[in-house]
PyMOL Python script that loads the backbone (N, CA, C, O; Angstrom):
from pymol import cmd

cmd.read_pdbstr("""\
ATOM      1  N   MET A   1      53.848 -41.359 -80.176  1.00  0.00           N
ATOM      2  CA  MET A   1      53.052 -41.638 -78.998  1.00  0.00           C
ATOM      3  C   MET A   1      53.511 -40.706 -77.872  1.00  0.00           C
ATOM      4  O   MET A   1      54.707 -40.551 -77.625  1.00  0.00           O
ATOM      5  N   GLU A   2      52.556 -40.101 -77.209  1.00  0.00           N
ATOM      6  CA  GLU A   2      52.842 -39.219 -76.077  1.00  0.00           C
ATOM      7  C   GLU A   2      53.319 -40.043 -74.882  1.00  0.00           C
ATOM      8  O   GLU A   2      52.810 -41.137 -74.638  1.00  0.00           O
ATOM      9  N   LYS A   3      54.279 -39.526 -74.151  1.00  0.00           N
ATOM     10  CA  LYS A   3      54.844 -40.214 -72.985  1.00  0.00           C
ATOM     11  C   LYS A   3      54.486 -39.452 -71.719  1.00  0.00           C
ATOM     12  O   LYS A   3      54.243 -38.245 -71.749  1.00  0.00           O
ATOM     13  N   SER A   4      54.458 -40.177 -70.608  1.00  0.00           N
ATOM     14  CA  SER A   4      54.348 -39.545 -69.304  1.00  0.00           C
ATOM     15  C   SER A   4      55.737 -39.058 -68.907  1.00  0.00           C
ATOM     16  O   SER A   4      56.740 -39.706 -69.207  1.00  0.00           O
ATOM     17  N   TRP A   5      55.788 -37.900 -68.224  1.00  0.00           N
ATOM     18  CA  TRP A   5      57.082 -37.369 -67.830  1.00  0.00           C
ATOM     19  C   TRP A   5      56.952 -36.465 -66.619  1.00  0.00           C
ATOM     20  O   TRP A   5      55.862 -36.008 -66.273  1.00  0.00           O
ATOM     21  N   VAL A   6      58.091 -36.216 -65.982  1.00  0.00           N
ATOM     22  CA  VAL A   6      58.214 -35.286 -64.861  1.00  0.00           C
ATOM     23  C   VAL A   6      59.370 -34.355 -65.181  1.00  0.00           C
ATOM     24  O   VAL A   6      60.427 -34.804 -65.625  1.00  0.00           O
ATOM     25  N   ALA A   7      59.177 -33.046 -64.957  1.00  0.00           N
ATOM     26  CA  ALA A   7      60.238 -32.064 -65.193  1.00  0.00           C
ATOM     27  C   ALA A   7      60.455 -31.248 -63.922  1.00  0.00           C
ATOM     28  O   ALA A   7      59.504 -30.914 -63.214  1.00  0.00           O
ATOM     29  N   PHE A   8      61.708 -30.935 -63.647  1.00  0.00           N
ATOM     30  CA  PHE A   8      62.083 -30.149 -62.475  1.00  0.00           C
ATOM     31  C   PHE A   8      62.744 -28.864 -62.959  1.00  0.00           C
ATOM     32  O   PHE A   8      63.694 -28.908 -63.742  1.00  0.00           O
ATOM     33  N   SER A   9      62.247 -27.725 -62.498  1.00  0.00           N
ATOM     34  CA  SER A   9      62.871 -26.456 -62.872  1.00  0.00           C
ATOM     35  C   SER A   9      63.955 -26.098 -61.863  1.00  0.00           C
ATOM     36  O   SER A   9      64.012 -26.662 -60.771  1.00  0.00           O
ATOM     37  N   PHE A  10      64.801 -25.166 -62.237  1.00  0.00           N
ATOM     38  CA  PHE A  10      65.884 -24.744 -61.354  1.00  0.00           C
ATOM     39  C   PHE A  10      65.360 -24.034 -60.109  1.00  0.00           C
ATOM     40  O   PHE A  10      66.062 -23.969 -59.100  1.00  0.00           O
ATOM     41  N   ASP A  11      64.134 -23.499 -60.163  1.00  0.00           N
ATOM     42  CA  ASP A  11      63.586 -22.809 -58.996  1.00  0.00           C
ATOM     43  C   ASP A  11      62.750 -23.727 -58.099  1.00  0.00           C
ATOM     44  O   ASP A  11      62.084 -23.256 -57.177  1.00  0.00           O
ATOM     45  N   GLY A  12      62.786 -25.039 -58.369  1.00  0.00           N
ATOM     46  CA  GLY A  12      62.159 -26.008 -57.481  1.00  0.00           C
ATOM     47  C   GLY A  12      60.754 -26.443 -57.860  1.00  0.00           C
ATOM     48  O   GLY A  12      60.152 -27.247 -57.150  1.00  0.00           O
ATOM     49  N   ASN A  13      60.217 -25.933 -58.962  1.00  0.00           N
ATOM     50  CA  ASN A  13      58.884 -26.354 -59.393  1.00  0.00           C
ATOM     51  C   ASN A  13      58.951 -27.717 -60.068  1.00  0.00           C
ATOM     52  O   ASN A  13      59.932 -28.050 -60.731  1.00  0.00           O
ATOM     53  N   VAL A  14      57.892 -28.498 -59.887  1.00  0.00           N
ATOM     54  CA  VAL A  14      57.795 -29.817 -60.494  1.00  0.00           C
ATOM     55  C   VAL A  14      56.584 -29.827 -61.414  1.00  0.00           C
ATOM     56  O   VAL A  14      55.480 -29.481 -60.994  1.00  0.00           O
ATOM     57  N   SER A  15      56.787 -30.225 -62.673  1.00  0.00           N
ATOM     58  CA  SER A  15      55.699 -30.358 -63.641  1.00  0.00           C
ATOM     59  C   SER A  15      55.563 -31.824 -64.024  1.00  0.00           C
ATOM     60  O   SER A  15      56.560 -32.531 -64.170  1.00  0.00           O
ATOM     61  N   VAL A  16      54.325 -32.277 -64.185  1.00  0.00           N
ATOM     62  CA  VAL A  16      54.060 -33.675 -64.519  1.00  0.00           C
ATOM     63  C   VAL A  16      53.121 -33.732 -65.710  1.00  0.00           C
ATOM     64  O   VAL A  16      52.161 -32.966 -65.797  1.00  0.00           O
ATOM     65  N   ASN A  17      53.406 -34.646 -66.625  1.00  0.00           N
ATOM     66  CA  ASN A  17      52.494 -34.920 -67.727  1.00  0.00           C
ATOM     67  C   ASN A  17      52.190 -36.413 -67.734  1.00  0.00           C
ATOM     68  O   ASN A  17      53.105 -37.233 -67.801  1.00  0.00           O
ATOM     69  N   ILE A  18      50.925 -36.765 -67.665  1.00  0.00           N
ATOM     70  CA  ILE A  18      50.484 -38.161 -67.744  1.00  0.00           C
ATOM     71  C   ILE A  18      49.919 -38.376 -69.141  1.00  0.00           C
ATOM     72  O   ILE A  18      48.993 -37.677 -69.552  1.00  0.00           O
ATOM     73  N   SER A  19      50.468 -39.336 -69.870  1.00  0.00           N
ATOM     74  CA  SER A  19      49.965 -39.601 -71.216  1.00  0.00           C
ATOM     75  C   SER A  19      48.531 -40.137 -71.144  1.00  0.00           C
ATOM     76  O   SER A  19      48.112 -40.703 -70.134  1.00  0.00           O
ATOM     77  N   LYS A  20      47.808 -39.949 -72.216  1.00  0.00           N
ATOM     78  CA  LYS A  20      46.424 -40.431 -72.263  1.00  0.00           C
ATOM     79  C   LYS A  20      46.383 -41.942 -72.032  1.00  0.00           C
ATOM     80  O   LYS A  20      45.512 -42.447 -71.323  1.00  0.00           O
ATOM     81  N   GLU A  21      47.328 -42.651 -72.632  1.00  0.00           N
ATOM     82  CA  GLU A  21      47.382 -44.111 -72.483  1.00  0.00           C
ATOM     83  C   GLU A  21      47.568 -44.502 -71.014  1.00  0.00           C
ATOM     84  O   GLU A  21      46.868 -45.379 -70.508  1.00  0.00           O
ATOM     85  N   ASP A  22      48.509 -43.850 -70.336  1.00  0.00           N
ATOM     86  CA  ASP A  22      48.728 -44.143 -68.916  1.00  0.00           C
ATOM     87  C   ASP A  22      47.513 -43.761 -68.080  1.00  0.00           C
ATOM     88  O   ASP A  22      47.129 -44.487 -67.163  1.00  0.00           O
ATOM     89  N   TYR A  23      46.919 -42.630 -68.397  1.00  0.00           N
ATOM     90  CA  TYR A  23      45.741 -42.166 -67.657  1.00  0.00           C
ATOM     91  C   TYR A  23      44.606 -43.187 -67.767  1.00  0.00           C
ATOM     92  O   TYR A  23      43.923 -43.482 -66.786  1.00  0.00           O
ATOM     93  N   LEU A  24      44.418 -43.716 -68.973  1.00  0.00           N
ATOM     94  CA  LEU A  24      43.320 -44.657 -69.200  1.00  0.00           C
ATOM     95  C   LEU A  24      43.610 -46.047 -68.635  1.00  0.00           C
ATOM     96  O   LEU A  24      42.692 -46.856 -68.497  1.00  0.00           O
ATOM     97  N   ASP A  25      44.871 -46.336 -68.305  1.00  0.00           N
ATOM     98  CA  ASP A  25      45.226 -47.622 -67.711  1.00  0.00           C
ATOM     99  C   ASP A  25      44.690 -47.789 -66.287  1.00  0.00           C
ATOM    100  O   ASP A  25      44.551 -48.911 -65.799  1.00  0.00           O
ATOM    101  N   TYR A  26      44.393 -46.684 -65.635  1.00  0.00           N
ATOM    102  CA  TYR A  26      43.898 -46.767 -64.260  1.00  0.00           C
ATOM    103  C   TYR A  26      42.463 -47.282 -64.244  1.00  0.00           C
ATOM    104  O   TYR A  26      41.644 -46.891 -65.076  1.00  0.00           O
ATOM    105  N   LYS A  27      42.172 -48.150 -63.304  1.00  0.00           N
ATOM    106  CA  LYS A  27      40.842 -48.751 -63.190  1.00  0.00           C
ATOM    107  C   LYS A  27      39.835 -47.775 -62.589  1.00  0.00           C
ATOM    108  O   LYS A  27      38.659 -47.793 -62.954  1.00  0.00           O
ATOM    109  N   GLU A  28      40.292 -46.923 -61.667  1.00  0.00           N
ATOM    110  CA  GLU A  28      39.400 -45.981 -61.015  1.00  0.00           C
ATOM    111  C   GLU A  28      39.356 -44.679 -61.806  1.00  0.00           C
ATOM    112  O   GLU A  28      40.309 -44.326 -62.501  1.00  0.00           O
ATOM    113  N   ASP A  29      38.234 -43.970 -61.689  1.00  0.00           N
ATOM    114  CA  ASP A  29      38.142 -42.648 -62.279  1.00  0.00           C
ATOM    115  C   ASP A  29      38.829 -41.672 -61.338  1.00  0.00           C
ATOM    116  O   ASP A  29      38.316 -41.374 -60.260  1.00  0.00           O
ATOM    117  N   LEU A  30      39.991 -41.176 -61.748  1.00  0.00           N
ATOM    118  CA  LEU A  30      40.763 -40.259 -60.923  1.00  0.00           C
ATOM    119  C   LEU A  30      40.935 -38.941 -61.655  1.00  0.00           C
ATOM    120  O   LEU A  30      41.028 -38.896 -62.881  1.00  0.00           O
ATOM    121  N   ALA A  31      40.975 -37.883 -60.883  1.00  0.00           N
ATOM    122  CA  ALA A  31      41.245 -36.577 -61.462  1.00  0.00           C
ATOM    123  C   ALA A  31      42.720 -36.511 -61.857  1.00  0.00           C
ATOM    124  O   ALA A  31      43.563 -37.206 -61.289  1.00  0.00           O
ATOM    125  N   PHE A  32      43.007 -35.674 -62.824  1.00  0.00           N
ATOM    126  CA  PHE A  32      44.374 -35.535 -63.320  1.00  0.00           C
ATOM    127  C   PHE A  32      45.336 -35.186 -62.193  1.00  0.00           C
ATOM    128  O   PHE A  32      46.433 -35.740 -62.124  1.00  0.00           O
ATOM    129  N   ASP A  33      44.938 -34.274 -61.310  1.00  0.00           N
ATOM    130  CA  ASP A  33      45.830 -33.871 -60.224  1.00  0.00           C
ATOM    131  C   ASP A  33      46.050 -34.994 -59.220  1.00  0.00           C
ATOM    132  O   ASP A  33      47.086 -35.028 -58.557  1.00  0.00           O
ATOM    133  N   GLN A  34      45.098 -35.913 -59.094  1.00  0.00           N
ATOM    134  CA  GLN A  34      45.269 -37.063 -58.207  1.00  0.00           C
ATOM    135  C   GLN A  34      46.321 -38.024 -58.746  1.00  0.00           C
ATOM    136  O   GLN A  34      46.939 -38.758 -57.975  1.00  0.00           O
ATOM    137  N   LEU A  35      46.530 -38.029 -60.050  1.00  0.00           N
ATOM    138  CA  LEU A  35      47.573 -38.861 -60.650  1.00  0.00           C
ATOM    139  C   LEU A  35      48.927 -38.157 -60.631  1.00  0.00           C
ATOM    140  O   LEU A  35      49.954 -38.792 -60.391  1.00  0.00           O
ATOM    141  N   CYS A  36      48.933 -36.861 -60.880  1.00  0.00           N
ATOM    142  CA  CYS A  36      50.194 -36.119 -60.987  1.00  0.00           C
ATOM    143  C   CYS A  36      50.890 -35.952 -59.645  1.00  0.00           C
ATOM    144  O   CYS A  36      52.112 -36.074 -59.563  1.00  0.00           O
ATOM    145  N   LYS A  37      50.138 -35.679 -58.604  1.00  0.00           N
ATOM    146  CA  LYS A  37      50.753 -35.417 -57.302  1.00  0.00           C
ATOM    147  C   LYS A  37      51.574 -36.612 -56.811  1.00  0.00           C
ATOM    148  O   LYS A  37      52.731 -36.425 -56.435  1.00  0.00           O
ATOM    149  N   PRO A  38      51.025 -37.835 -56.799  1.00  0.00           N
ATOM    150  CA  PRO A  38      51.847 -38.968 -56.345  1.00  0.00           C
ATOM    151  C   PRO A  38      53.073 -39.201 -57.228  1.00  0.00           C
ATOM    152  O   PRO A  38      54.137 -39.555 -56.719  1.00  0.00           O
ATOM    153  N   LEU A  39      52.942 -39.008 -58.536  1.00  0.00           N
ATOM    154  CA  LEU A  39      54.089 -39.205 -59.426  1.00  0.00           C
ATOM    155  C   LEU A  39      55.191 -38.202 -59.105  1.00  0.00           C
ATOM    156  O   LEU A  39      56.367 -38.561 -59.052  1.00  0.00           O
ATOM    157  N   SER A  40      54.810 -36.949 -58.893  1.00  0.00           N
ATOM    158  CA  SER A  40      55.833 -35.952 -58.568  1.00  0.00           C
ATOM    159  C   SER A  40      56.455 -36.238 -57.205  1.00  0.00           C
ATOM    160  O   SER A  40      57.647 -35.995 -57.018  1.00  0.00           O
ATOM    161  N   GLU A  41      55.684 -36.743 -56.256  1.00  0.00           N
ATOM    162  CA  GLU A  41      56.226 -37.081 -54.937  1.00  0.00           C
ATOM    163  C   GLU A  41      57.247 -38.217 -55.032  1.00  0.00           C
ATOM    164  O   GLU A  41      58.265 -38.199 -54.341  1.00  0.00           O
ATOM    165  N   VAL A  42      56.976 -39.194 -55.880  1.00  0.00           N
ATOM    166  CA  VAL A  42      57.923 -40.298 -56.078  1.00  0.00           C
ATOM    167  C   VAL A  42      59.214 -39.777 -56.691  1.00  0.00           C
ATOM    168  O   VAL A  42      60.305 -40.160 -56.270  1.00  0.00           O
ATOM    169  N   MET A  43      59.090 -38.903 -57.686  1.00  0.00           N
ATOM    170  CA  MET A  43      60.288 -38.370 -58.332  1.00  0.00           C
ATOM    171  C   MET A  43      61.117 -37.543 -57.351  1.00  0.00           C
ATOM    172  O   MET A  43      62.345 -37.619 -57.364  1.00  0.00           O
ATOM    173  N   ILE A  44      60.457 -36.757 -56.505  1.00  0.00           N
ATOM    174  CA  ILE A  44      61.179 -35.980 -55.494  1.00  0.00           C
ATOM    175  C   ILE A  44      61.885 -36.921 -54.526  1.00  0.00           C
ATOM    176  O   ILE A  44      63.027 -36.671 -54.140  1.00  0.00           O
ATOM    177  N   GLU A  45      61.209 -38.011 -54.129  1.00  0.00           N
ATOM    178  CA  GLU A  45      61.832 -39.005 -53.241  1.00  0.00           C
ATOM    179  C   GLU A  45      63.071 -39.601 -53.906  1.00  0.00           C
ATOM    180  O   GLU A  45      64.102 -39.771 -53.254  1.00  0.00           O
ATOM    181  N   PHE A  46      62.978 -39.920 -55.201  1.00  0.00           N
ATOM    182  CA  PHE A  46      64.113 -40.491 -55.918  1.00  0.00           C
ATOM    183  C   PHE A  46      65.283 -39.513 -55.972  1.00  0.00           C
ATOM    184  O   PHE A  46      66.436 -39.920 -55.825  1.00  0.00           O
ATOM    185  N   ILE A  47      65.001 -38.244 -56.180  1.00  0.00           N
ATOM    186  CA  ILE A  47      66.076 -37.251 -56.205  1.00  0.00           C
ATOM    187  C   ILE A  47      66.735 -37.161 -54.835  1.00  0.00           C
ATOM    188  O   ILE A  47      67.960 -37.087 -54.741  1.00  0.00           O
ATOM    189  N   GLN A  48      65.939 -37.167 -53.781  1.00  0.00           N
ATOM    190  CA  GLN A  48      66.496 -37.108 -52.424  1.00  0.00           C
ATOM    191  C   GLN A  48      67.356 -38.334 -52.134  1.00  0.00           C
ATOM    192  O   GLN A  48      68.422 -38.210 -51.531  1.00  0.00           O
ATOM    193  N   LEU A  49      66.907 -39.509 -52.553  1.00  0.00           N
ATOM    194  CA  LEU A  49      67.708 -40.718 -52.365  1.00  0.00           C
ATOM    195  C   LEU A  49      69.014 -40.626 -53.148  1.00  0.00           C
ATOM    196  O   LEU A  49      70.067 -41.027 -52.653  1.00  0.00           O
ATOM    197  N   ASN A  50      68.945 -40.102 -54.361  1.00  0.00           N
ATOM    198  CA  ASN A  50      70.139 -39.956 -55.180  1.00  0.00           C
ATOM    199  C   ASN A  50      71.138 -39.007 -54.527  1.00  0.00           C
ATOM    200  O   ASN A  50      72.334 -39.295 -54.481  1.00  0.00           O
ATOM    201  N   VAL A  51      70.650 -37.885 -54.028  1.00  0.00           N
ATOM    202  CA  VAL A  51      71.526 -36.905 -53.377  1.00  0.00           C
ATOM    203  C   VAL A  51      72.211 -37.520 -52.154  1.00  0.00           C
ATOM    204  O   VAL A  51      73.364 -37.206 -51.863  1.00  0.00           O
ATOM    205  N   LYS A  52      71.499 -38.398 -51.441  1.00  0.00           N
ATOM    206  CA  LYS A  52      72.069 -39.044 -50.260  1.00  0.00           C
ATOM    207  C   LYS A  52      72.963 -40.227 -50.619  1.00  0.00           C
ATOM    208  O   LYS A  52      73.530 -40.866 -49.733  1.00  0.00           O
ATOM    209  N   GLY A  53      73.094 -40.526 -51.923  1.00  0.00           N
ATOM    210  CA  GLY A  53      73.945 -41.635 -52.346  1.00  0.00           C
ATOM    211  C   GLY A  53      73.291 -42.992 -52.190  1.00  0.00           C
ATOM    212  O   GLY A  53      73.985 -44.007 -52.126  1.00  0.00           O
ATOM    213  N   GLU A  54      71.961 -43.032 -52.127  1.00  0.00           N
ATOM    214  CA  GLU A  54      71.235 -44.284 -51.920  1.00  0.00           C
ATOM    215  C   GLU A  54      70.512 -44.723 -53.203  1.00  0.00           C
ATOM    216  O   GLU A  54      69.331 -45.071 -53.183  1.00  0.00           O
ATOM    217  N   GLN A  55      71.258 -44.695 -54.322  1.00  0.00           N
ATOM    218  CA  GLN A  55      70.675 -45.050 -55.617  1.00  0.00           C
ATOM    219  C   GLN A  55      70.132 -46.472 -55.642  1.00  0.00           C
ATOM    220  O   GLN A  55      69.171 -46.753 -56.359  1.00  0.00           O
ATOM    221  N   VAL A  56      70.728 -47.367 -54.873  1.00  0.00           N
ATOM    222  CA  VAL A  56      70.274 -48.756 -54.878  1.00  0.00           C
ATOM    223  C   VAL A  56      68.825 -48.851 -54.378  1.00  0.00           C
ATOM    224  O   VAL A  56      68.090 -49.746 -54.797  1.00  0.00           O
ATOM    225  N   ARG A  57      68.413 -47.952 -53.500  1.00  0.00           N
ATOM    226  CA  ARG A  57      67.032 -47.952 -53.024  1.00  0.00           C
ATOM    227  C   ARG A  57      66.065 -47.568 -54.139  1.00  0.00           C
ATOM    228  O   ARG A  57      64.937 -48.058 -54.184  1.00  0.00           O
ATOM    229  N   ILE A  58      66.510 -46.683 -55.044  1.00  0.00           N
ATOM    230  CA  ILE A  58      65.683 -46.303 -56.192  1.00  0.00           C
ATOM    231  C   ILE A  58      65.479 -47.515 -57.084  1.00  0.00           C
ATOM    232  O   ILE A  58      64.359 -47.797 -57.510  1.00  0.00           O
ATOM    233  N   ILE A  59      66.554 -48.228 -57.366  1.00  0.00           N
ATOM    234  CA  ILE A  59      66.467 -49.418 -58.217  1.00  0.00           C
ATOM    235  C   ILE A  59      65.570 -50.469 -57.577  1.00  0.00           C
ATOM    236  O   ILE A  59      64.764 -51.093 -58.267  1.00  0.00           O
ATOM    237  N   ASP A  60      65.695 -50.672 -56.277  1.00  0.00           N
ATOM    238  CA  ASP A  60      64.830 -51.632 -55.579  1.00  0.00           C
ATOM    239  C   ASP A  60      63.359 -51.248 -55.718  1.00  0.00           C
ATOM    240  O   ASP A  60      62.514 -52.105 -55.973  1.00  0.00           O
ATOM    241  N   LYS A  61      63.054 -49.965 -55.551  1.00  0.00           N
ATOM    242  CA  LYS A  61      61.661 -49.518 -55.662  1.00  0.00           C
ATOM    243  C   LYS A  61      61.139 -49.725 -57.086  1.00  0.00           C
ATOM    244  O   LYS A  61      59.993 -50.135 -57.271  1.00  0.00           O
ATOM    245  N   MET A  62      61.968 -49.445 -58.085  1.00  0.00           N
ATOM    246  CA  MET A  62      61.545 -49.643 -59.472  1.00  0.00           C
ATOM    247  C   MET A  62      61.343 -51.130 -59.773  1.00  0.00           C
ATOM    248  O   MET A  62      60.391 -51.502 -60.458  1.00  0.00           O
ATOM    249  N   ASN A  63      62.239 -51.977 -59.262  1.00  0.00           N
ATOM    250  CA  ASN A  63      62.098 -53.420 -59.477  1.00  0.00           C
ATOM    251  C   ASN A  63      60.836 -53.967 -58.820  1.00  0.00           C
ATOM    252  O   ASN A  63      60.227 -54.903 -59.338  1.00  0.00           O
ATOM    253  N   ASN A  64      60.441 -53.398 -57.692  1.00  0.00           N
ATOM    254  CA  ASN A  64      59.235 -53.847 -56.995  1.00  0.00           C
ATOM    255  C   ASN A  64      57.961 -53.533 -57.767  1.00  0.00           C
ATOM    256  O   ASN A  64      56.924 -54.145 -57.511  1.00  0.00           O
ATOM    257  N   LEU A  65      58.018 -52.595 -58.701  1.00  0.00           N
ATOM    258  CA  LEU A  65      56.829 -52.234 -59.492  1.00  0.00           C
ATOM    259  C   LEU A  65      56.419 -53.356 -60.453  1.00  0.00           C
ATOM    260  O   LEU A  65      55.240 -53.514 -60.767  1.00  0.00           O
ATOM    261  N   LYS A  66      57.395 -54.121 -60.909  1.00  0.00           N
ATOM    262  CA  LYS A  66      57.149 -55.222 -61.850  1.00  0.00           C
ATOM    263  C   LYS A  66      56.408 -54.778 -63.125  1.00  0.00           C
ATOM    264  O   LYS A  66      55.546 -55.486 -63.644  1.00  0.00           O
ATOM    265  N   ILE A  67      56.780 -53.567 -63.613  1.00  0.00           N
ATOM    266  CA  ILE A  67      56.227 -53.090 -64.886  1.00  0.00           C
ATOM    267  C   ILE A  67      57.382 -52.657 -65.775  1.00  0.00           C
ATOM    268  O   ILE A  67      58.480 -52.381 -65.293  1.00  0.00           O
ATOM    269  N   ASN A  68      57.128 -52.601 -67.066  1.00  0.00           N
ATOM    270  CA  ASN A  68      58.130 -52.141 -68.017  1.00  0.00           C
ATOM    271  C   ASN A  68      58.027 -50.638 -68.149  1.00  0.00           C
ATOM    272  O   ASN A  68      57.076 -50.132 -68.744  1.00  0.00           O
ATOM    273  N   ILE A  69      59.000 -49.910 -67.598  1.00  0.00           N
ATOM    274  CA  ILE A  69      58.945 -48.450 -67.664  1.00  0.00           C
ATOM    275  C   ILE A  69      59.378 -47.911 -69.017  1.00  0.00           C
ATOM    276  O   ILE A  69      59.231 -46.713 -69.262  1.00  0.00           O
ATOM    277  N   PHE A  70      59.901 -48.741 -69.901  1.00  0.00           N
ATOM    278  CA  PHE A  70      60.393 -48.320 -71.204  1.00  0.00           C
ATOM    279  C   PHE A  70      59.481 -48.783 -72.327  1.00  0.00           C
ATOM    280  O   PHE A  70      59.959 -49.275 -73.350  1.00  0.00           O
ATOM    281  N   ARG A  71      58.200 -48.634 -72.155  1.00  0.00           N
ATOM    282  CA  ARG A  71      57.306 -49.089 -73.221  1.00  0.00           C
ATOM    283  C   ARG A  71      57.113 -48.088 -74.284  1.00  0.00           C
ATOM    284  O   ARG A  71      56.384 -48.340 -75.244  1.00  0.00           O
TER     285      ARG A  71
END
""", "prot")
cmd.dss("prot")
cmd.show_as("cartoon", "prot")
cmd.util.cbc("prot")
cmd.orient("prot")
């Protein structure tokens, strides 16, 4: 099964892949880039929080989602 993922290159580029299953889970018809941009922004926010030593804020945000990220 294909997974959704985010990759960060050493030169600062961010790549996002949304699995077909995740894409189809959305109720609204959204363009692929409309899904990828917010996901990459969240990942960048998480990296910034990690660098600042605020990992607990990342865990709080993930817990607030109330979804299983390991499906």
